[in-house]
Each structure stands twice: as structure tokens, then as C-alpha cells.
C-alpha positions as CSV (number, residue, x, y, z in Angstrom):
1,M,105.1,207.7,49.7
2,K,103.6,207.6,53.2
3,N,102.9,211.2,54.2
4,T,99.3,211.0,55.5
5,A,99.6,214.4,57.3
6,T,99.7,216.3,54.0
7,W,96.8,214.4,52.5
8,T,94.8,214.9,55.8
9,L,95.4,218.6,55.6
10,I,94.1,218.7,52.1
11,E,91.0,216.7,53.0
12,Q,90.2,219.0,56.0
13,N,90.7,222.1,53.8
14,L,88.3,220.7,51.1
15,Q,85.7,219.9,53.7
16,Q,86.0,223.4,55.1
17,N,86.1,225.1,51.7
18,V,89.6,226.5,52.4
19,P,91.6,227.0,49.2
20,V,94.5,224.6,49.1
21,M,97.4,223.9,46.7
22,L,99.2,220.6,46.1
23,L,102.9,220.9,45.1
24,Y,104.4,217.7,43.8
25,V,107.9,216.9,42.4
26,L,107.4,214.9,39.2
27,D,111.0,214.7,38.2
28,S,114.4,215.6,39.5
29,N,118.0,215.3,38.2
30,G,121.4,216.0,39.6
31,S,121.8,217.5,43.0
32,S,118.2,218.8,43.2
33,P,117.2,219.0,46.9
34,G,113.6,217.8,46.2
35,R,113.6,214.3,44.8
36,R,110.8,212.7,42.7
37,G,107.8,212.0,44.9
38,F,108.4,214.8,47.4
39,F,105.2,216.8,47.9
40,M,103.5,219.4,50.1
41,A,100.3,221.3,50.6
42,V,99.8,225.0,51.2
43,N,96.5,226.6,52.0
44,S,95.2,230.2,51.8
45,Q,95.6,230.7,55.6
46,G,99.4,230.0,55.4
47,R,99.3,226.5,56.8
48,M,101.7,224.0,55.3
49,E,102.5,220.2,55.4
50,G,105.2,218.2,53.7
51,S,108.2,219.4,51.8
52,I,109.4,219.6,48.2
53,G,113.1,220.0,49.3
54,G,113.4,223.0,51.5
55,G,115.6,226.0,51.1
56,I,115.0,229.1,49.0
57,M,113.5,227.0,46.2
58,E,110.7,225.8,48.5
59,H,110.2,229.2,49.9
60,K,109.7,230.6,46.4
61,F,107.2,227.9,45.6
62,V,105.3,228.5,48.8
63,E,104.9,232.1,47.9
64,L,103.9,231.2,44.3
65,A,101.3,228.8,45.7
66,R,99.9,231.5,48.0
67,E,99.7,233.9,45.1
68,R,98.0,231.4,42.8
69,L,95.5,230.5,45.5
70,R,94.4,234.1,45.3
71,T,94.3,234.4,41.6
72,V,93.6,231.0,39.9
73,P,90.4,229.0,40.0
74,A,90.1,225.6,41.6
75,G,90.9,222.7,39.3
76,L,93.8,224.5,37.6
77,A,97.1,222.6,37.2
78,T,100.4,223.9,36.0
79,L,104.0,222.6,35.6
80,K,107.0,224.6,36.6
81,K,110.6,223.7,36.0
82,Q,113.4,224.8,38.3
83,V,117.1,224.8,37.4
84,H,119.6,225.1,40.3
85,D,122.2,227.1,38.4
86,K,122.4,230.9,38.4
87,T,124.1,230.9,35.0
88,V,121.0,229.6,33.1
89,A,118.9,232.1,31.2
90,K,115.5,231.0,32.6
91,D,113.8,228.9,35.3
92,Q,116.4,229.7,37.9
93,S,115.5,228.5,41.4
94,G,118.0,230.7,43.2
95,M,120.1,227.7,44.3
96,I,123.5,226.8,43.1
97,C,123.6,223.1,43.9
98,S,123.1,222.1,40.2
99,G,120.4,219.8,38.9
100,E,116.8,220.6,38.2
101,Q,113.3,219.5,39.0
102,T,109.8,219.7,37.6
103,I,107.1,220.6,40.0
104,F,103.3,220.2,39.6
105,L,101.1,222.8,41.2
106,Y,97.4,222.1,41.5
107,R,94.7,224.0,43.2
108,L,92.4,221.2,44.5
109,Q,88.7,221.3,44.0
110,K,85.8,220.0,46.0
111,E,85.4,217.1,43.6
112,D,88.9,215.8,44.5
113,I,87.8,214.9,48.1
114,R,86.9,211.3,47.1
115,T,90.3,210.8,45.5
116,I,92.1,212.2,48.6
117,R,90.1,209.9,50.9
118,N,91.0,206.9,48.8
119,I,94.6,207.8,49.1
120,I,94.4,208.3,52.9
121,N,92.5,205.0,53.4
122,T,95.1,203.2,51.3
123,L,98.0,204.6,53.3
124,T,96.4,204.1,56.8
125,Q,95.6,200.5,56.0
126,N,99.2,199.9,54.8
127,K,98.0,199.0,51.4
128,H,99.3,200.0,47.9
129,G,97.7,201.8,45.0
130,T,98.5,204.2,42.2
131,L,98.5,208.0,42.5
132,L,97.8,209.6,39.1
133,L,98.7,213.2,38.1
134,A,98.0,214.8,34.8
135,P,97.2,218.2,33.3
136,G,93.6,217.6,34.4
137,G,94.4,217.1,38.0
138,I,94.7,214.2,40.4
139,G,93.4,210.7,40.4
140,F,93.7,207.3,42.2
141,D,93.6,203.7,41.1
142,A,93.4,200.8,43.6
143,A,95.5,198.6,41.2
144,V,99.2,198.3,42.3
145,P,101.6,199.4,39.5
146,D,104.6,197.4,38.4
147,Q,107.0,200.2,39.0
148,D,107.4,202.8,41.7
149,F,107.3,205.8,39.4
150,Y,106.3,206.6,35.8
151,Y,106.6,210.0,34.1
152,V,106.4,211.0,30.5
153,I,106.1,214.5,29.1
154,N,105.6,215.7,25.5
155,S,104.6,219.3,26.5
156,E,103.2,221.2,29.5
157,E,99.7,220.3,28.2
158,D,100.5,216.6,27.4
159,W,102.1,214.6,30.2
160,E,101.3,211.9,32.7
161,Y,102.7,210.8,36.0
162,S,102.0,207.8,38.2
163,E,103.4,206.6,41.5
164,K,103.0,203.5,43.6
165,I,101.7,204.8,47.0
166,G,102.2,203.0,50.3
167,Y,105.5,201.7,51.6
168,K,107.9,201.0,48.8
169,N,110.4,199.1,51.0
170,E,110.1,196.3,53.6
171,L,112.5,195.9,56.4
172,F,112.7,192.5,58.2
173,I,114.6,192.6,61.5
174,V,115.4,189.2,62.9
175,G,115.9,189.5,66.7
176,G,114.1,192.0,68.9
177,G,116.7,193.2,71.3
178,H,118.1,196.6,72.2
179,C,119.7,197.2,68.8
180,A,116.5,196.3,67.0
181,L,114.5,198.6,69.2
182,A,116.9,201.5,68.4
183,L,117.0,200.6,64.7
184,T,113.2,200.5,64.4
185,K,112.8,203.9,66.0
186,L,115.2,205.3,63.4
187,M,113.7,203.6,60.4
188,R,110.0,204.2,61.3
189,P,109.8,207.8,59.8
190,M,111.3,206.5,56.5
191,D,109.7,204.6,53.6
192,F,110.0,201.2,55.2
193,Y,107.3,198.8,56.4
194,I,109.0,197.1,59.4
195,R,108.5,193.6,60.7
196,I,110.4,192.1,63.7
197,Y,110.9,188.4,64.6
198,D,112.0,186.9,67.8
199,D,111.9,183.5,69.5
200,R,111.6,184.9,73.1
201,K,108.0,185.8,74.0
202,E,109.1,187.3,77.3
203,V,111.8,189.7,76.0
204,K,111.2,193.2,77.3
205,T,112.4,195.1,74.3
206,M,109.8,193.5,72.1
207,A,107.1,194.7,74.4
208,E,108.6,198.2,74.4
209,N,108.9,198.3,70.6
210,H,106.0,200.5,69.4
211,D,107.6,201.5,66.1
212,A,107.5,198.2,64.3
213,H,104.4,197.8,62.1
214,E,104.4,194.0,62.9
215,K,105.9,191.9,65.7
216,H,106.1,188.2,65.3
217,F,107.2,185.4,67.6
218,V,108.6,182.2,66.2
219,N,109.3,178.8,67.8
220,D,112.5,178.5,65.9
221,Y,114.3,180.8,63.5
222,S,114.2,178.1,60.8
223,E,110.6,179.2,60.3
224,L,111.9,182.3,58.6
225,S,112.3,180.3,55.4
226,E,108.5,180.5,55.0
227,L,107.9,183.9,56.7
228,I,110.4,186.1,54.8
229,T,110.2,186.0,51.0
230,S,112.5,187.3,48.3
231,G,111.8,190.7,47.0
232,P,113.6,193.5,45.1
233,N,112.7,196.0,47.9
234,H,113.2,193.6,50.8
235,Y,115.9,194.5,53.4
236,V,116.8,191.9,56.1
237,V,119.0,192.4,59.1
238,V,119.8,189.4,61.4
239,M,120.6,190.5,65.0
240,T,119.5,187.7,67.3
241,V,120.7,187.1,70.8
242,G,123.6,184.8,69.9
243,Y,125.7,182.8,67.5
244,R,123.5,179.7,67.4
245,T,120.3,181.6,66.7
246,D,122.0,183.9,64.1
247,D,123.3,180.8,62.4
248,T,119.8,179.2,62.3
249,A,118.3,182.4,60.9
250,M,121.0,182.8,58.3
251,K,120.6,179.3,57.0
252,A,116.9,179.8,56.7
253,L,117.4,182.7,54.4
254,F,120.2,181.6,52.2
255,G,119.3,181.4,48.6
256,K,116.7,184.2,48.8
257,E,117.0,187.4,46.9
258,F,117.0,190.6,48.9
259,R,118.0,194.2,48.2
260,Y,120.0,194.1,51.4
261,F,121.0,191.1,53.7
262,G,123.0,192.0,56.8
263,L,124.3,190.2,59.8
264,L,125.2,192.0,63.0
265,G,128.2,190.8,65.0
266,S,131.8,191.2,65.7
267,Q,134.3,190.7,62.9
268,F,135.6,187.6,64.7
269,K,132.1,186.0,64.8
270,V,131.4,187.0,61.2
271,N,134.7,185.5,60.0
272,K,134.0,182.3,61.9
273,M,130.5,181.9,60.5
274,M,131.5,182.7,56.9
275,S,134.4,180.2,57.1
276,E,132.0,177.5,58.3
277,Y,129.5,178.3,55.5
278,R,132.2,178.1,52.9
279,S,133.3,174.7,54.3
280,S,129.7,173.5,54.2
281,G,129.3,174.3,50.5
282,I,127.5,177.6,50.6
283,S,128.6,179.4,47.4
284,Q,130.9,182.4,47.5
285,E,128.3,184.2,45.3
286,I,125.7,183.9,48.1
287,L,128.2,184.9,50.8
288,Q,129.4,188.0,48.9
289,R,125.9,189.4,49.0
290,I,125.8,189.5,52.8
291,H,126.7,192.7,54.5
292,A,128.7,191.4,57.5
293,P,129.2,192.9,59.9
294,A,126.1,195.0,59.1
295,G,126.4,198.8,59.2
296,I,129.0,201.3,58.1
297,Q,132.2,201.3,60.1
298,I,132.0,204.2,62.6
299,K,133.3,202.4,65.7
300,S,129.8,202.2,67.0
301,E,129.3,200.8,70.5
302,S,125.9,201.5,72.0
303,P,122.7,200.1,70.5
304,E,121.8,203.6,69.3
305,E,125.2,204.0,67.5
306,I,124.9,200.6,66.0
307,A,121.4,201.5,64.8
308,V,122.8,204.7,63.1
309,S,125.5,202.7,61.3
310,I,123.0,200.1,60.0
311,A,120.4,202.7,59.1
312,A,123.0,204.6,57.1
313,E,124.0,201.5,55.2
314,L,120.3,200.7,54.5
315,I,119.7,204.2,53.2
316,S,122.8,204.0,51.0
317,I,121.7,200.8,49.4
318,K,118.1,202.0,49.0
319,N,119.3,205.2,47.2
320,Q,121.5,203.3,44.8
321,P,120.0,202.6,41.3
322,S,118.7,199.1,41.1
323,A,120.8,196.7,39.1
């Protein structure tokens, strides 16, 4: 969760004594448009930030939030379940996409401003912490939870929700050329903390890249063995300037565990590299985990098209249930 604009709107409203409502998706199943962790704020003046999924469902909730801002006191929290099926007897959302979601509505109070500021500070400093939601309202803990989400409910008056805030995924791009520049621009708005590595300090596209959170120069790509660590939410794409540097980077990263490990290149180059790795004793188990060539096959040609193909593959892997 990295939506600082919504939290900033809430902070400003609390400072100015403008009534404001937080809407937060605690749980979702099936084809619900708003996934767990989606959230938005609505104030009494009609201003909004964020989203809980869009469509008629979101429109209804915005109207509900505005009504409750007029009628309920600050500090009041409620849960509302929505079912996206017009045949059900209750809790219809008006949508027919199937699935359901549970949404938390909370009219924030002045006392919440410290919690909101802690959340904003954590996000702007690219740190992690824990968002806490419960029938009593909103809280924050600086400790980093073991899991991204936790939700348990016994009744509308007895439940708890926690979420790891800050970037949940880390993208490591090896090679800072035109494809990396395009890929970084695409991935920046998503839930990825992005690092780029290159061995050419003079390369223009590294200087032009303002979307990466970190840019690093290495003397040799073999240094990546120490710089990029294994991680269940680590995504690595190797796209250096040529065969030799790709090979050095790949060898530095073999044996590490990543959620995604991709190599950009032609099918001919990939086949040659994989054949050489097999001949050198690299196990087939390791090689099978590599997405090569990286990206979904859409006959991409330009850096921008290549970036789209890789971004689509990254998102597809990210949204698959973890093994």
C-alpha cells in the first residue's frame, strides 16, 4: 500500500476540521473489482482520493459515505458487505461480476491525526509498518508484520485487520538502457520498490531515469551476488547491453530465490546461453525458473512495447497465489 495522496487528504481534513470518511476493503473474493487493501477517502465537501474498485459499487459507497458524514459522529466505524450478484436476497452491490467484498467505513476523528502522520512518514521514507483496523477505529504499529494481510472476523463487532504498509514488492532491473527506462516508468505507479544497476556511469538513460527509487553503478556485474538478495517478493530482470554482461549478471544470481527471474533477449541468444549453462553443470531446476526471454509474447519491438510485455508478466506472477 503506497497511496500517500489519500492519507495526505485525510491529514489535511483533520487539520482543517473537515469531516472525512475512510473506506477500506478488508476482504474480497471472486471477481470483486475492489481487492483487499484498496482504499479511499471522501470528505464532506465532495473531494475524494483513492479507489475501492470503481463502477456503480464505488459510486454507491461514496454516496453512503457522504450521507454518514452528515449523520454519524466522528469515531464511528462500521462494516458493510457487498455481493456482486443480483440474485442474492441482501447486500447487493448492483454489479453482476460475481464475488463479494467487505468494506470498512470509518469517520475519522481529530485524535487520529497522529496515526495518519505516522503512516505518511513511513510511506514517504520508504519504510514498512503495520496498519491496524478494528471496530474501534484505526491504528499504526512501527513493527513490520510477517504477512502482508491478516483478517479475522467473528461478528461485525468483533474483528481485526492488519496490513503491511510500504512497498510489498521489490523490482531489481539489471541494465539501465532504453528498455529499463521504459519499464521503470510503467512500474513506478505500482506496488514495487525499484532499483536499477548498470556498469556504465556515462549512460544517458540512467541520468534520464527519474522513476527508479534507487540507481546504482557497479564496477562489474559479478558484484550483484552481494547486492541482490533472495526474497519471496523480489523480482529480477536482467537486460544489460550485451551477451557478456548478461552472462556475468546471470551467473552472479544463480542459486538465489526470487519470485520472478527474467532475462531479456532474442530466442537465439537465450537458447545459446541456456545450452552453455546446462553444459557447465547448472541444474535444470534452476534454469526452469528463469523467464527467458522475459515478457509475454506480443511481438514487441520498441523499448516501450518490450516494457509492456515484461510489466504484464511481472503483474501476472505477482497476482498468482504464492506457492
